[in-house]
C-alpha positions as CSV (number, residue, x, y, z in Angstrom):
1,X,-89.8,111.9,-110.5
2,X,-90.5,109.3,-107.8
3,X,-88.6,111.3,-105.1
4,X,-90.8,114.3,-106.0
5,X,-94.0,112.3,-105.6
6,X,-92.7,110.9,-102.3
7,X,-91.7,114.3,-101.0
8,X,-95.2,115.7,-101.9
9,X,-96.8,112.7,-100.2
10,X,-94.8,113.2,-97.1
11,X,-95.5,116.9,-97.0
12,X,-99.2,116.2,-97.3
13,X,-99.0,113.7,-94.4
14,X,-97.2,116.3,-92.3
15,X,-99.8,118.9,-93.1
16,X,-102.6,116.5,-92.1
17,X,-100.9,115.7,-88.9
18,X,-100.4,119.4,-88.1
19,X,-104.2,119.9,-88.5
20,X,-104.9,116.8,-86.4
21,X,-106.1,114.8,-89.4
22,X,-104.9,111.3,-90.3
23,X,-105.1,109.7,-93.7
24,X,-107.3,106.6,-94.2
25,X,-105.5,103.3,-93.8
26,X,-105.4,102.6,-97.6
27,X,-102.9,105.3,-98.6
28,X,-100.0,103.8,-100.5
29,X,-99.2,101.6,-103.4
30,X,-101.5,98.9,-104.8
31,X,-100.3,96.5,-107.5
32,X,-101.8,93.6,-109.5
33,X,-100.1,90.3,-109.0
34,X,-98.2,90.6,-112.3
35,X,-97.2,94.2,-111.5
36,X,-98.7,95.5,-114.7
37,X,-101.2,97.9,-113.0
38,X,-100.0,100.1,-110.1
39,X,-102.2,102.5,-108.2
40,X,-100.6,105.0,-105.8
41,X,-103.2,106.4,-103.4
42,X,-101.7,109.7,-102.1
43,X,-102.7,111.1,-98.7
44,X,-104.0,114.3,-100.4
45,X,-106.9,112.5,-102.1
46,X,-105.2,112.1,-105.4
47,X,-104.0,109.0,-107.2
48,X,-101.6,108.0,-110.0
49,X,-102.1,104.8,-111.9
50,X,-99.3,103.2,-113.9
51,X,-100.0,100.6,-116.6
52,X,-97.0,98.6,-117.9
53,X,-94.4,101.1,-119.1
54,X,-96.7,104.1,-118.8
55,X,-95.9,105.5,-115.3
56,X,-98.6,108.1,-115.3
57,X,-101.3,106.5,-117.5
58,X,-104.1,107.9,-115.4
59,X,-104.4,110.5,-112.6
60,X,-107.2,112.0,-110.6
61,X,-108.9,112.2,-107.3
62,X,-110.4,109.6,-105.1
63,X,-112.5,109.3,-101.9
64,X,-112.7,106.4,-99.5
65,X,-115.9,105.8,-97.5
66,X,-115.4,102.8,-95.2
67,X,-114.0,100.1,-97.4
68,X,-115.4,101.6,-100.7
69,X,-113.3,103.8,-103.1
70,X,-114.6,106.1,-105.8
71,X,-112.2,107.4,-108.5
72,X,-112.7,110.5,-110.7
73,X,-110.0,110.6,-113.4
74,X,-108.8,114.0,-114.7
75,X,-109.9,113.0,-118.2
76,X,-113.5,112.6,-117.0
77,X,-114.2,108.9,-116.4
78,X,-115.2,107.4,-113.1
79,X,-114.5,104.0,-111.5
80,X,-114.9,102.4,-108.1
81,X,-113.7,99.5,-106.0
82,X,-113.8,97.8,-102.6
83,X,-111.1,96.9,-100.1
84,X,-112.2,93.3,-99.4
85,X,-109.4,92.7,-96.9
86,X,-106.9,95.2,-95.4
87,X,-104.4,94.4,-98.1
88,X,-106.7,93.5,-101.1
89,X,-108.5,95.9,-103.4
90,X,-111.0,94.8,-106.0
91,X,-111.2,97.4,-108.7
92,X,-112.7,97.2,-112.2
93,X,-112.4,93.5,-112.5
94,X,-108.8,93.5,-111.2
95,X,-107.4,92.4,-107.8
96,X,-104.7,94.7,-106.4
97,X,-102.5,94.0,-103.4
98,X,-100.8,96.4,-101.0
99,X,-97.1,96.8,-101.8
């Protein structure tokens, strides 16, 4: 499963590069200090959030504007956050760190 996600992410990066586009600097994995919450920001504007043992607890799309991120989950709810440092994301009362 992880290799499939990684392959898809790499293919998206290559497609962006071929079009002359580059992903924003926040693409990648973001994790709470205890590792319980994990957000993977994919270069194609999609995200996957894992919570504890639930590897795909939430999925949806996101947009980054400057240092602000907006999430639209596939189930219909929305959320947002801010990158307060290059490797620190504040999201919904949580602090996530780049992994």
